[in-house]
Steps between C-alpha positions, in 0.01 A plus 500: 500500500251773413196413293284813471237318292429244777142554612391189693214421264372855496414502872761753604597661173321811626801584716699588192220605267243683712699626797832544321701337780584147614405549867217622725531806722169690480142416590405540134742217416325276753158594362623407152640170627163414656322597179727270299440209738852483642520289818750723677743787473838590644533863601840635401679814400767297325745718315347823624716500810755697298253789462452754779151535640360165386292338775645197672331170420357482852336840450348377174373195692298732727320636194461170314394261777147639551431444130638144507344399833305174475521511119855401411822406678747780559872476560777752561840511335753756607621642828485182708831500687395395851224307669343830604466595131318173428282559807397843369420359156286224652332755726411706193338201332766327293465123491854455369833679542782448255857555610803534279778684675488306826591163344753673274669651804505152654642353180779758498569429866520121494351339191203267548550493877489880502173499304348257749626708793373830357154354438494344847581840651227668292246238608605529865464880485149464355402253774638740762301791356184291507565397861569859608179613331318212671369386165523139402395520137483733204123546523517640851788729403303629203180552699684707760658729239192522275264610778 
């Protein structure tokens, strides 16, 4: 169900009114979110993947994270297919990664059991990446990449 007039009490109505889009993918969007007192943002290029030359969400994260750092939470939606993708997003400063296709692939493969399996594989891949990088937590990953 689409409700374009839904504005969460005015807190995030700026996405539609001021920025003209329902997602965040530029540092100016993050600055606006901070100005409006939003607690966090999800970096996405949702819908723009059909347009040539649009930056990937993870590339937008590189630009947006320094603005959000220590001010608001930042998540990434889009492009997370493997544990290594989640590792890169965490290394670039995302506190959250949202996945959509991975559980859908699992669902198509074997219903609920397939979803559980696909998410287990994704988690295992992330743990393997962290072990190979000799990092045990997101903070140490981020500090290595940021410096």
